[in-house]
GUMARLUM-512492 format. One record per residue (C-alpha): x, y, z; residue in three letters. Coordinates in steps of 0.001 Angstrom, whole numbers. Layout:
N
x: X&y: Y&z: Z&volum: ALA
...
This chain:
254
x: -2576&y: -29509&z: 60016&volum: MET
x: 1087&y: -30048&z: 60597&volum: ALA
x: 3260&y: -26888&z: 60731&volum: ALA
x: 5108&y: -27705&z: 57549&volum: ALA
x: 1898&y: -28380&z: 55652&volum: ALA
x: 302&y: -25209&z: 56864&volum: LEU
x: 3487&y: -23182&z: 55569&volum: ARG
x: 2964&y: -24865&z: 52162&volum: VAL
x: -603&y: -23975&z: 52183&volum: ALA
x: -113&y: -20422&z: 53241&volum: ARG
x: 2446&y: -20054&z: 50292&volum: ARG
x: -91&y: -21277&z: 47944&volum: GLN
x: -2662&y: -18863&z: 49348&volum: LEU
x: -158&y: -16036&z: 48862&volum: SER
x: 346&y: -16337&z: 45109&volum: GLN
x: -995&y: -13377&z: 43181&volum: HIS
x: -2329&y: -13484&z: 39550&volum: SER
x: -3621&y: -10793&z: 37234&volum: GLY
x: -7186&y: -10558&z: 36095&volum: SER
x: -7466&y: -10301&z: 32436&volum: GLY
x: -11286&y: -10984&z: 32162&volum: ALA
x: -14265&y: -10165&z: 34124&volum: PRO
x: -14735&y: -12035&z: 37284&volum: ILE
x: -17695&y: -14194&z: 37833&volum: LEU
x: -19745&y: -12885&z: 40891&volum: LEU
x: -22939&y: -14092&z: 42410&volum: ARG
x: -24567&y: -12449&z: 45422&volum: GLN
x: -26851&y: -14647&z: 47342&volum: MET
x: -29088&y: -13992&z: 50323&volum: PHE
x: -30189&y: -15779&z: 53508&volum: GLU
x: -33350&y: -14235&z: 54936&volum: PRO
x: -33420&y: -15246&z: 58564&volum: LYS
x: -30005&y: -13601&z: 59342&volum: SER
x: -30090&y: -11204&z: 56359&volum: CYS
x: -26612&y: -12649&z: 55265&volum: THR
x: -25106&y: -12195&z: 51844&volum: TYR
x: -22911&y: -14995&z: 50567&volum: THR
x: -20699&y: -14379&z: 47639&volum: TYR
x: -19510&y: -16751&z: 44985&volum: LEU
x: -16389&y: -15579&z: 43047&volum: LEU
x: -15143&y: -17573&z: 40225&volum: GLY
x: -12501&y: -17411&z: 37353&volum: ASP
x: -14378&y: -18071&z: 34006&volum: ARG
x: -11230&y: -19653&z: 32365&volum: GLU
x: -9732&y: -21868&z: 35181&volum: SER
x: -13178&y: -22580&z: 36728&volum: ARG
x: -11756&y: -22154&z: 40282&volum: GLU
x: -13926&y: -20424&z: 42763&volum: ALA
x: -14349&y: -19294&z: 46454&volum: ILE
x: -17317&y: -18663&z: 48555&volum: LEU
x: -17399&y: -15853&z: 51176&volum: ILE
x: -19751&y: -16024&z: 54242&volum: ASP
x: -21619&y: -19196&z: 53442&volum: PRO
x: -24673&y: -20028&z: 55892&volum: VAL
x: -25417&y: -23569&z: 57009&volum: LEU
x: -29108&y: -23526&z: 56002&volum: GLU
x: -28227&y: -22431&z: 52304&volum: THR
x: -24993&y: -24522&z: 51914&volum: ALA
x: -26872&y: -26874&z: 49682&volum: PRO
x: -28199&y: -24067&z: 47448&volum: ARG
x: -24633&y: -22724&z: 47103&volum: ASP
x: -23234&y: -26247&z: 46432&volum: ALA
x: -25814&y: -26727&z: 43709&volum: GLN
x: -24949&y: -23340&z: 41890&volum: LEU
x: -21273&y: -24259&z: 42079&volum: VAL
x: -21937&y: -27355&z: 40315&volum: LYS
x: -24533&y: -25820&z: 37710&volum: GLU
x: -21750&y: -23216&z: 36774&volum: LEU
x: -19220&y: -25784&z: 36200&volum: GLY
x: -16890&y: -24416&z: 38998&volum: LEU
x: -14517&y: -26135&z: 41316&volum: ARG
x: -14712&y: -24632&z: 44849&volum: LEU
x: -11422&y: -24114&z: 46376&volum: LEU
x: -12297&y: -22414&z: 49560&volum: TYR
x: -15108&y: -21603&z: 51880&volum: ALA
x: -14064&y: -18278&z: 53579&volum: VAL
x: -15512&y: -16521&z: 56606&volum: ASN
x: -14991&y: -12844&z: 57325&volum: THR
x: -15313&y: -13466&z: 60996&volum: HIS
x: -16713&y: -15750&z: 63612&volum: CYS
x: -20312&y: -14995&z: 63179&volum: HIS
x: -22826&y: -14612&z: 65922&volum: ALA
x: -26109&y: -14507&z: 64060&volum: ASP
x: -25835&y: -17646&z: 62017&volum: HIS
x: -23862&y: -20996&z: 61684&volum: ILE
x: -21279&y: -20967&z: 58880&volum: THR
x: -21836&y: -23388&z: 55988&volum: GLY
x: -18173&y: -24075&z: 55684&volum: SER
x: -18370&y: -27589&z: 57352&volum: GLY
x: -21198&y: -28811&z: 55059&volum: VAL
x: -19651&y: -27375&z: 51836&volum: LEU
x: -16463&y: -29411&z: 52723&volum: ARG
x: -18715&y: -32521&z: 52616&volum: SER
x: -20806&y: -31463&z: 49612&volum: LEU
x: -17903&y: -30391&z: 47502&volum: LEU
x: -14711&y: -32546&z: 48325&volum: PRO
x: -11528&y: -30554&z: 47946&volum: GLY
x: -13049&y: -27360&z: 49295&volum: CYS
x: -11158&y: -26069&z: 52422&volum: GLN
x: -12455&y: -23746&z: 55041&volum: SER
x: -10607&y: -20489&z: 55739&volum: VAL
x: -10827&y: -17973&z: 58672&volum: ILE
x: -8476&y: -15358&z: 60356&volum: SER
x: -6153&y: -16747&z: 62850&volum: ARG
x: -7187&y: -13976&z: 65272&volum: LEU
x: -10661&y: -15396&z: 65301&volum: SER
x: -9586&y: -18277&z: 67464&volum: GLY
x: -11815&y: -20462&z: 65365&volum: ALA
x: -10808&y: -23782&z: 63813&volum: GLN
x: -10516&y: -24096&z: 60136&volum: ALA
x: -8419&y: -25893&z: 57421&volum: ASP
x: -6378&y: -22685&z: 56787&volum: LEU
x: -5885&y: -19689&z: 58838&volum: HIS
x: -5182&y: -16256&z: 57293&volum: ILE
x: -3532&y: -13130&z: 58472&volum: GLU
x: -3426&y: -9418&z: 57502&volum: ASP
x: -1578&y: -9326&z: 54070&volum: GLY
x: -2259&y: -12810&z: 52935&volum: ASP
x: -3952&y: -13319&z: 49546&volum: SER
x: -6364&y: -16075&z: 48428&volum: ILE
x: -5936&y: -17002&z: 44930&volum: ARG
x: -8483&y: -18583&z: 42583&volum: PHE
x: -7434&y: -18791&z: 38958&volum: GLY
x: -6121&y: -15515&z: 37641&volum: ARG
x: -7747&y: -13606&z: 40604&volum: PHE
x: -6622&y: -12995&z: 44169&volum: ALA
x: -8254&y: -11523&z: 47275&volum: LEU
x: -6073&y: -9535&z: 49773&volum: GLU
x: -6786&y: -10032&z: 53343&volum: THR
x: -7048&y: -6725&z: 55325&volum: ARG
x: -7431&y: -7047&z: 58973&volum: ALA
x: -10532&y: -4984&z: 60054&volum: SER
x: -11117&y: -5812&z: 63809&volum: PRO
x: -13507&y: -4112&z: 65939&volum: GLY
x: -16851&y: -5952&z: 65493&volum: HIS
x: -14759&y: -8948&z: 66586&volum: THR
x: -11008&y: -9326&z: 66949&volum: PRO
x: -10823&y: -11581&z: 63951&volum: GLY
x: -12759&y: -9583&z: 61354&volum: CYS
x: -11188&y: -9266&z: 57853&volum: VAL
x: -12034&y: -7441&z: 54672&volum: THR
x: -11363&y: -9153&z: 51327&volum: PHE
x: -10168&y: -6842&z: 48517&volum: VAL
x: -9992&y: -7987&z: 44927&volum: LEU
x: -6435&y: -7500&z: 43658&volum: ASN
x: -7500&y: -4910&z: 40984&volum: ASP
x: -9010&y: -2792&z: 43971&volum: LEU
x: -12346&y: -3060&z: 42216&volum: SER
x: -14326&y: -4522&z: 45027&volum: MET
x: -14197&y: -5234&z: 48798&volum: ALA
x: -16022&y: -7841&z: 50818&volum: PHE
x: -16295&y: -6132&z: 54189&volum: THR
x: -18197&y: -8506&z: 56459&volum: GLY
x: -19606&y: -6777&z: 59308&volum: ASP
x: -16974&y: -4085&z: 59668&volum: ALA
x: -18648&y: -1958&z: 57091&volum: LEU
x: -22243&y: -2162&z: 56254&volum: LEU
x: -24254&y: 19&z: 53751&volum: ILE
x: -24869&y: 3214&z: 55705&volum: ARG
x: -23932&y: 1414&z: 58907&volum: GLY
x: -21419&y: -996&z: 60508&volum: CYS
x: -21396&y: -4023&z: 62904&volum: GLY
x: -22253&y: -3639&z: 66515&volum: ARG
x: -19278&y: -3603&z: 69060&volum: THR
x: -21052&y: -4857&z: 72277&volum: ASP
x: -20080&y: -8580&z: 72398&volum: PHE
x: -17423&y: -10953&z: 71245&volum: GLN
x: -14662&y: -8637&z: 72424&volum: GLN
x: -15845&y: -5728&z: 70185&volum: GLY
x: -14302&y: -2413&z: 70419&volum: CYS
x: -15961&y: 692&z: 68854&volum: ALA
x: -12700&y: 2655&z: 68647&volum: LYS
x: -10911&y: -241&z: 67057&volum: THR
x: -13638&y: -590&z: 64386&volum: LEU
x: -13536&y: 3143&z: 63487&volum: TYR
x: -9839&y: 3087&z: 62816&volum: HIS
x: -10103&y: -227&z: 60933&volum: SER
x: -12645&y: 1188&z: 58543&volum: VAL
x: -10894&y: 4396&z: 58142&volum: HIS
x: -7384&y: 2943&z: 57646&volum: LYS
x: -8155&y: -334&z: 55809&volum: LYS
x: -11321&y: 267&z: 53869&volum: ILE
x: -11748&y: 4123&z: 53321&volum: PHE
x: -8279&y: 4208&z: 51921&volum: THR
x: -9388&y: 2194&z: 48913&volum: LEU
x: -10334&y: 3955&z: 45713&volum: PRO
x: -13726&y: 5745&z: 45821&volum: GLY
x: -15172&y: 3612&z: 43069&volum: ASN
x: -14278&y: 467&z: 44809&volum: CYS
x: -17505&y: -1461&z: 45306&volum: LEU
x: -18500&y: -2409&z: 48831&volum: VAL
x: -20197&y: -5697&z: 49452&volum: TYR
x: -21200&y: -6303&z: 53068&volum: PRO
x: -22050&y: -9485&z: 54863&volum: ALA
x: -25597&y: -8309&z: 55777&volum: HIS
x: -28069&y: -5784&z: 54800&volum: ASP
x: -31401&y: -5257&z: 56651&volum: TYR
x: -32898&y: -2508&z: 54342&volum: HIS
x: -32869&y: -4127&z: 50796&volum: GLY
x: -29543&y: -2589&z: 49630&volum: HIS
x: -27196&y: -4821&z: 47825&volum: THR
x: -23796&y: -2908&z: 47220&volum: VAL
x: -22329&y: 461&z: 47825&volum: SER
x: -19053&y: 2105&z: 47093&volum: THR
x: -16181&y: 3412&z: 49326&volum: VAL
x: -16815&y: 6988&z: 48294&volum: GLU
x: -20458&y: 6618&z: 49202&volum: GLU
x: -19767&y: 5175&z: 52663&volum: GLU
x: -16871&y: 7787&z: 53234&volum: ARG
x: -19369&y: 10672&z: 52676&volum: THR
x: -22809&y: 9303&z: 53572&volum: LEU
x: -22307&y: 6742&z: 56195&volum: ASN
x: -24172&y: 8302&z: 59153&volum: PRO
x: -21931&y: 6619&z: 61897&volum: ARG
x: -18493&y: 6566&z: 60207&volum: LEU
x: -18603&y: 10158&z: 59069&volum: THR
x: -18621&y: 11156&z: 62745&volum: LEU
x: -15529&y: 11806&z: 64847&volum: SER
x: -14063&y: 8823&z: 66617&volum: CYS
x: -15342&y: 10230&z: 69904&volum: GLU
x: -18825&y: 10715&z: 68592&volum: GLU
x: -18820&y: 7262&z: 67048&volum: PHE
x: -17955&y: 5572&z: 70164&volum: VAL
x: -20773&y: 7378&z: 72052&volum: LYS
x: -23228&y: 6195&z: 69426&volum: VAL
x: -22032&y: 2557&z: 69421&volum: MET
x: -22039&y: 2447&z: 73171&volum: ASP
x: -25736&y: 3456&z: 73367&volum: ASN
x: -27330&y: 1364&z: 70666&volum: LEU
x: -28936&y: -881&z: 73274&volum: ASN
x: -29561&y: -3669&z: 70650&volum: LEU
x: -31252&y: -6896&z: 71665&volum: PRO
x: -29011&y: -10019&z: 71828&volum: LYS
x: -28661&y: -11884&z: 68547&volum: PRO
x: -31192&y: -14692&z: 68545&volum: GLN
x: -28895&y: -17411&z: 67490&volum: GLN
x: -25746&y: -16191&z: 69319&volum: ILE
x: -25601&y: -19126&z: 71875&volum: ASP
x: -25751&y: -21644&z: 69185&volum: ILE
x: -23825&y: -19950&z: 66387&volum: ALA
x: -20665&y: -18864&z: 68164&volum: VAL
x: -19861&y: -22308&z: 69643&volum: PRO
x: -20483&y: -23893&z: 66263&volum: ALA
x: -18472&y: -21291&z: 64325&volum: ASN
x: -15465&y: -21727&z: 66734&volum: MET
x: -15297&y: -25125&z: 64940&volum: ARG
x: -15353&y: -23379&z: 61522&volum: CYS
x: -15315&y: -25674&z: 58659&volum: GLY
x: -14881&y: -28743&z: 60703&volum: VAL
x: -18195&y: -29066&z: 62562&volum: GLN
x: -19950&y: -32371&z: 61972&volum: THR
x: -22413&y: -32060&z: 59101&volum: PRO
x: -25985&y: -32719&z: 59988&volum: PRO
x: -27100&y: -36342&z: 59302&volum: SER
């Protein structure tokens, strides 16, 4: 995208709009990587966005968008995932007019790149971008403009957090990201993570501030815990990361 066109696109992304009616929200699950994909829509304008789509379930997501009579503006990724390939590229093909979005700091390709403080508008609603690095350098959290819900990617999980032992992860950075960018939100703000491995679907900022067994530790204790997790390598990392570096523009499967 040419520089001038990108500046115009970024101005369009940054427009805020008030929310006068309940947002349309659908939470969908992909079982292999335990990934949540979120569809958010404005019931009046019918404009919508998808957060963290997965390649294998992109047809399902596109079908739901059509069934609900929505127009998908953006397929957004909270970061460059290591455990699945994003569905952004396929969605651009299945739903013409949809654009892929990811943080500029991810280093990944996309139609539009966002930075800390940018807002993504769909109808009367907007999502504020809050940089929350640590799991990866390009992680972001999306906060609805009335502060009622946050989509935290892998930065903050329900009673947990994303690992920090690959993709330039840093436990200290993650700790400060969560405490400064997420735990400063209102306590009743709903927390919607990118993954869950225990059957949970949603939490709140207050729950995680007080009950998260890792992030209630001191920073020094947190770093020690994260440095000694000894987790196995993600099964799809060697395939997923290279594909996701072409986020939203990878060639759809034939």
